[in-house]
C-alpha positions in Angstrom: 85.3 67.2 54.9 86.0 67.6 58.3 84.4 70.2 60.7 85.8 72.1 63.7 84.0 71.5 66.9 82.1 73.9 68.1 81.0 73.9 72.1 77.8 75.9 72.8 77.8 76.8 76.0 74.3 77.3 78.0 74.5 78.4 81.9 71.1 77.8 83.1 69.7 79.5 86.5 65.7 78.7 87.1 65.0 79.1 83.0 62.6 76.0 83.2 60.0 78.3 81.4 62.4 79.2 78.2 65.1 76.2 78.3 63.3 73.8 75.8 62.8 76.5 73.2 66.5 77.5 73.7 67.9 74.3 73.3 65.2 73.3 70.3 66.9 76.4 68.3 70.5 75.0 69.2 70.0 71.8 68.0 68.3 72.8 65.0 71.5 74.2 63.9 72.7 73.3 60.3 76.4 72.9 61.4 77.2 69.5 61.4 79.8 69.4 64.5 78.7 70.9 68.0 78.5 69.9 71.3 76.2 71.5 74.0 77.2 71.7 77.4 74.3 72.8 80.1 75.6 74.1 83.2 73.4 74.7 85.8 74.0 77.2 88.6 71.8 75.7 91.2 68.5 76.2 90.0 65.4 75.8 92.5 63.0 75.4 89.4 62.5 72.5 86.9 65.7 73.4 84.8 67.8 70.5 85.9 65.2 68.1 85.2 65.0 69.7 81.8 68.7 69.2 81.1 68.8 65.7 82.4 66.2 65.0 79.7 68.2 66.4 77.1 71.3 65.0 77.8 69.5 61.7 77.8 68.1 62.0 74.5 71.0 63.8 72.3 74.4 62.5 72.2 76.2 65.6 71.6 74.3 66.9 74.8 76.3 67.3 78.3 74.3 68.6 81.5 76.2 69.3 84.6 75.3 71.4 87.7 77.4 73.2 90.7 76.2 75.4 93.1 75.2 78.7 92.4 78.0 81.2 91.7 76.7 83.4 89.1 76.8 83.4 85.3 80.2 84.0 85.1 81.2 81.2 87.3 78.6 78.5 85.5 80.2 79.8 82.0 83.6 79.3 82.7 83.0 75.6 84.5 81.3 74.6 81.5 83.9 76.0 79.1 86.7 74.2 80.9 84.6 71.0 80.3 84.5 72.0 76.4 86.3 70.0 74.0 85.8 72.7 70.9 87.9 74.9 69.3 85.6 77.6 69.3 83.4 78.4 72.0 79.2 80.1 71.3 78.0 80.9 74.5 74.0 81.1 74.2 71.4 82.6 77.3 69.3 79.9 78.6 65.8 82.2 77.3 67.3 83.2 74.1 67.3 81.6 70.5 69.6 81.5 67.9 69.0 80.9 64.2 69.9 77.6 62.2 72.7 79.3 60.2 74.7 81.0 63.0 76.9 78.9 64.0 78.0 78.0 60.1 78.6 81.2 59.0 80.4 82.2 62.2 82.9 79.6 61.8 83.2 80.3 58.3 84.6 84.0 59.2 86.8 82.5 61.9 88.4 80.1 59.4 88.7 82.3 56.8 90.5 85.1 58.7 92.8 84.1 61.6 93.1 87.8 62.8 89.6 87.7 63.6 88.7 87.4 67.2 84.7 87.5 67.6 82.3 86.8 65.2 78.6 87.8 66.3 75.4 88.8 64.2 72.5 91.2 63.7 69.8 90.6 66.5 66.2 91.0 66.8 63.8 91.3 70.1 61.2 89.1 70.9 58.6 88.8 73.9 58.0 92.0 75.4 59.8 93.8 72.9 60.1 93.1 68.9 62.2 94.6 66.2 66.0 94.9 65.5 68.1 95.3 67.9 70.2 98.2 66.4 74.3 98.1 67.3 76.8 100.2 66.0 79.7 99.4 64.0 82.4 98.1 66.0 85.3 100.1 67.3 87.9 100.0 70.6 87.0 103.4 71.4 83.2 102.7 71.1 83.8 99.4 73.2 85.3 101.5 76.0 82.0 103.1 76.5 79.5 101.0 75.5 79.2 96.8 75.8 78.4 96.6 72.0 78.7 92.9 71.6 76.1 90.4 73.1 77.4 87.9 74.7 76.2 85.6 72.0 79.4 85.6 70.0 81.8 83.3 68.6 85.3 83.3 69.5 87.9 80.7 70.0 88.7 78.6 73.3 92.2 79.8 73.5 91.6 83.2 73.6 89.0 82.5 76.6 92.1 80.8 78.2 94.5 83.7 77.4 92.6 86.4 78.9 91.6 83.7 82.4 87.9 83.6 81.3 85.1 85.5 82.3 85.2 87.8 85.7 83.4 86.2 88.5 83.3 89.7 90.3 80.9 91.0 87.7 77.6 89.7 88.5 76.2 91.4 85.2 77.5 92.5 81.8 80.3 90.4 82.6 80.6 90.2 78.6 81.6 93.4 78.3 84.6 92.6 80.8 85.5 89.9 78.6 85.3 91.5 75.1 87.8 94.1 76.2 90.1 91.6 77.6 90.1 89.5 74.2 90.3 92.6 71.8 92.1 95.3 74.1 95.3 94.1 72.4 94.0 94.0 68.9 92.0 91.7 66.8 88.9 92.0 64.5 84.8 91.9 65.3 82.8 90.3 62.3 79.3 91.1 62.7 77.5 89.1 59.7 74.9 90.6 58.0 72.3 88.0 58.9 70.0 87.5 62.3 71.7 84.7 64.0 70.3 86.0 67.9 66.9 86.6 69.3 67.1 88.2 72.2 63.9 87.5 74.8 63.1 90.7 76.4 61.1 89.8 79.7 60.5 91.7 83.5 63.7 89.9 84.5 65.8 89.4 81.7 69.3 90.7 81.9 69.0 93.5 79.6 66.3 95.0 82.1 68.3 94.0 85.7 71.5 95.6 84.3 70.2 99.0 84.4 70.7 99.2 88.4 74.0 98.0 88.3 76.0 100.0 85.8 78.0 102.0 89.0 79.0 98.7 90.1 79.9 97.3 86.7 81.9 100.6 86.0 83.9 100.3 89.2 85.2 97.0 88.5 85.7 97.6 84.3 88.0 100.2 85.9 89.7 98.1 88.1 90.3 95.2 85.6 91.4 97.4 82.6 92.6 100.7 83.6 95.4 100.8 80.9 92.7 100.2 78.0 90.3 102.8 79.5 93.7 105.4 79.6 94.6 104.7 75.9 91.0 104.8 74.9 89.5 107.8 77.0 92.4 109.4 78.3 91.4 108.3 81.8 88.9 105.9 83.9 85.6 105.0 82.5 83.4 107.8 84.2 79.5 107.1 85.4 78.4 109.3 82.7 80.2 107.1 80.0 79.7 109.4 76.9 81.3 112.1 78.6 84.2 110.2 79.8 86.9 111.2 77.5 85.8 115.1 77.9 85.8 115.0 81.8 89.3 113.1 81.9 90.6 115.6 79.8 89.3 118.3 81.9 91.0 116.2 85.2 94.1 116.0 83.3 95.1 119.6 83.5 94.7 119.7 87.5 95.7 116.4 88.2 99.0 115.5 86.3 100.3 111.8 86.0 103.7 110.8 84.7 104.5 106.8 84.2 106.9 104.7 82.4 107.0 100.9 81.7 109.8 99.0 80.8 109.1 97.7 77.3 109.4 94.0 78.3 106.8 94.7 80.9 104.0 96.0 79.2 101.7 93.1 80.3 102.0 94.7 83.9 100.6 98.0 82.5 97.2 97.7 84.0 98.8 96.6 87.4 100.7 99.9 87.4 97.8 102.1 86.5 95.6 100.7 89.2 98.2 101.0 91.9 96.8 104.7 93.4 93.3 102.6 93.9 94.7 99.4 95.1 97.8 99.8 97.0 96.1 100.8 100.4 93.7 97.7 99.8 95.8 95.0 98.8 99.1 93.5 98.8 101.4 91.8 101.5 103.1 94.5 103.6 106.9 94.0 103.9 107.9 97.2 105.5 105.9 100.3 106.7 107.6 103.3 108.0 107.9 106.7 106.3 107.7 104.8 103.3 105.7 101.7 102.4 106.7 98.5 100.9 104.7 96.1 99.6 104.6 92.4 97.9 102.0 91.9 94.9 101.6 88.5 92.6 99.9 89.6 89.0 99.9 87.7 86.0 102.7 85.2 87.3 104.8 87.7 88.7 106.0 88.4 92.1 106.3 92.0 92.3 107.7 94.6 95.0 106.0 98.1 95.2 107.4 101.0 97.2 104.9 103.9 98.2 107.1 106.7 98.9 105.5 109.2 101.7 104.3 112.3 100.9 106.8 115.4 101.5 106.4 118.7 103.2 104.7 121.3 101.6 108.0 122.9 99.8 109.3 119.8 98.4 105.9 119.1 97.1 106.1 122.2 94.9 110.2 120.9 94.4 108.7 117.3 93.4 105.7 118.8 91.3 108.1 120.8 89.0 111.5 121.0 89.5 112.6 117.4 90.6 112.1 113.8 89.4 110.3 111.9 92.0 112.1 109.4 94.3 110.2 106.5 92.2 111.3 107.8 88.9 114.8 108.3 89.9 115.1 104.9 91.3 113.7 103.2 88.1 115.9 105.0 85.8 119.1 104.2 88.4 118.2 100.6 88.5 118.2 100.1 84.6 121.6 102.1 84.9 123.1 99.8 87.3 121.7 96.9 85.2 123.3 98.2 82.2 126.9 98.6 84.1 126.4 94.6 85.4 125.7 96.0 88.7 123.0 93.7 90.6 119.6 95.2 91.5 116.1 94.0 91.3 114.5 94.6 87.8 112.6 97.9 87.7 109.3 97.0 85.9 108.0 100.7 86.2 107.2 103.7 88.0 103.9 106.1 88.3 104.0 109.7 90.0 100.9 112.0 90.5 100.5 115.6 90.9 97.6 117.6 91.8 97.0 121.3 91.2 100.8 122.4 91.9 101.6 119.9 94.7 103.4 116.4 94.2 101.0 113.6 95.6 102.3 110.2 95.5 104.6 108.0 93.6 105.3 104.1 93.4 108.2 102.2 92.0 107.5 98.7 90.8 110.3 95.9 90.9 110.6 92.2 90.1 110.9 91.0 94.0 114.5 90.0 94.7 115.4 86.3 94.6 117.9 87.1 97.4 117.0 86.0 101.0 119.5 87.8 103.1 120.5 91.6 103.7 123.8 92.7 105.2 121.7 93.3 108.6 121.5 89.7 108.7 125.2 89.0 109.8 124.0 90.3 113.4 121.7 87.3 113.9 123.2 84.6 111.1 126.3 82.8 111.1 127.4 82.1 107.7 130.1 79.5 106.6 131.2 81.3 103.5 131.0 85.0 105.7 134.6 86.1 104.1 133.1 85.1 100.3 130.1 87.3 100.9 132.1 90.2 102.4 134.6 90.2 99.5 131.4 90.2 96.8 129.6 92.8 98.9 132.9 94.9 98.7 133.5 93.9 94.8 129.9 95.2 94.1 130.6 98.5 95.7 134.3 99.1 94.2 132.1 98.4 90.8 129.9 101.1 91.5 132.4 103.6 92.6 134.4 102.7 89.5 131.5 103.6 87.4 131.3 107.1 88.9 128.3 106.2 91.5 128.2 107.0 94.8 125.0 105.2 96.6 124.1 108.0 99.2 122.1 105.7 101.6 124.3 102.6 101.5 122.9 101.0 104.8 122.8 97.6 105.9 119.0 97.0 104.5 119.6 98.2 101.1 122.4 95.4 100.5 120.8 91.7 99.2 122.7 88.7 98.9 122.6 85.0 98.2 124.6 82.2 97.6 124.1 80.2 94.4 126.0 77.6 92.7 128.0 80.1 90.6 128.7 82.2 93.5 127.5 85.0 95.4 124.8 87.2 94.1 124.9 90.8 95.7 122.0 93.3 94.7 121.4 97.1 95.7 118.3 98.4 96.5 116.7 102.1 97.2 118.4 103.6 94.4 116.6 107.3 94.7 119.8 108.9 96.4 123.1 108.5 94.2 125.6 110.9 93.3 127.3 111.1 89.9 131.1 111.8 89.6 134.5 110.4 90.4 134.8 108.6 93.5 137.9 109.3 95.5 139.3 106.6 97.8 138.5 108.5 100.9 134.8 109.2 99.7 134.8 105.6 98.7 135.6 104.1 102.1 133.6 106.4 103.6 130.8 105.1 101.6 131.1 101.9 104.1 130.4 104.0 107.3 126.6 102.6 108.0 127.7 98.8 107.6 128.1 97.4 111.0 130.9 94.6 111.4 133.7 93.9 113.4 137.6 94.4 112.6 137.7 91.1 111.0 135.0 91.7 109.1 136.4 95.5 107.8 139.8 93.4 107.2 137.9 91.2 104.2 135.9 94.3 102.9 139.1 96.9 103.1 141.4 94.1 101.1 138.9 93.5 98.4 138.0 97.1 97.8 141.6 98.0 97.7 142.4 95.6 95.1 139.5 96.5 93.0 140.0 100.4 92.9 144.1 99.9 93.0 144.2 101.8 96.3 146.9 101.0 99.4 144.9 98.4 101.5 146.3 100.0 105.1 145.0 103.6 103.6 141.6 101.7 102.9 141.3 100.0 106.3 142.1 102.7 108.7 139.4 105.2 106.6 136.5 102.5 106.9 137.6 101.9 110.7 137.6 105.5 111.4 134.7 106.3 109.6 132.8 103.5 111.3 133.7 104.3 114.8 133.1 108.1 113.9 129.6 107.4 112.5 128.4 104.9 115.7 
């Protein structure tokens, strides 16, 4: 019978006093197909020599070393080298039972919906007795690290979530379990003492107590959508009371958001914007509003942060009118459905504090268009007339669908040349008028687009053709309006 390979991962840092006991327990496993990957994390004691000796004595033990980078870095490095289908991390001062690996593999292979298999545990060293752990639930996982890192899972899940977070120096397994389990999957705790957890003055369980706030801050940054779903808001320093405090907070701090279904994977990014926008991202524009570029989970995103309006308008936007971000999001999908080009909207989020509007953000996929209409002032395009016709055609399509862009300026019209023609996209959509667009109204919509007489000839001809209007009348209105606007 062929047994699935299990990779037992042991990160090591200054563990010469305990490492041999740990390795002896692993190598005594009754499961017939394991590899042991030891990763030294820049130890300053005799750990590396012990690791090398075991690697020379046992063909299924490999020893590697790296500069000190922390347990997450060491564990990730070792797992990248692992060949096993299943991963079992073991701390270098703990022990496992002979049966643990076999029993855990049985559970993973019995049910594909099982993502994590752990066991009952027992303390030894400065404390003895069974480590009592509550029954698993996602809601409890949101408040408590209830699975020790010594639990078996599939390497494919480690790859899917991007491994252990290197920013967390302690309780890194908590963040990892949330990553793996927040979207579903079963956890099985086998009814067997499979882990023996050493308590000593410098053990992780003791050291972790002093870094709780730091851990909670990072967890909230990594998994805001998870805590929002489980606790109605962030994990609080008083963890047990998180849900209660968040419900009270929500009475005075309103938040409205929507994420387009195909971009649900970006919900964590959207929820974290209020805390990360000012610190991260590449500034694309900074004025009354600020626009930044972000890269997240393979997506190139553009986020627009709208300025906080004056007091009276903060009340209006707080209660009576959708925020600019919300309007832009909804109008973007309206345009998409009508075949009008605009960057794909990911979502929006709006915040209100007490009775006043506070902040709103619009998130879109970054446009592939590399030019705006204003580039006509500095660039020479061989296909200028074709570009102008495409812009006029898009404008006519807007108007034929009873849509009038009330901020139709040179910076809000994007374009690029492709093999199939000219792509035109319209942005900054929060100011739209709905209703019939007459010839005069439509032609006046070009007033903020600079150009020459020759350029307006092309625009007017294409616009008149698409709308069924008289060309000379359109040209007269466009040029007259443009002169008046200047």
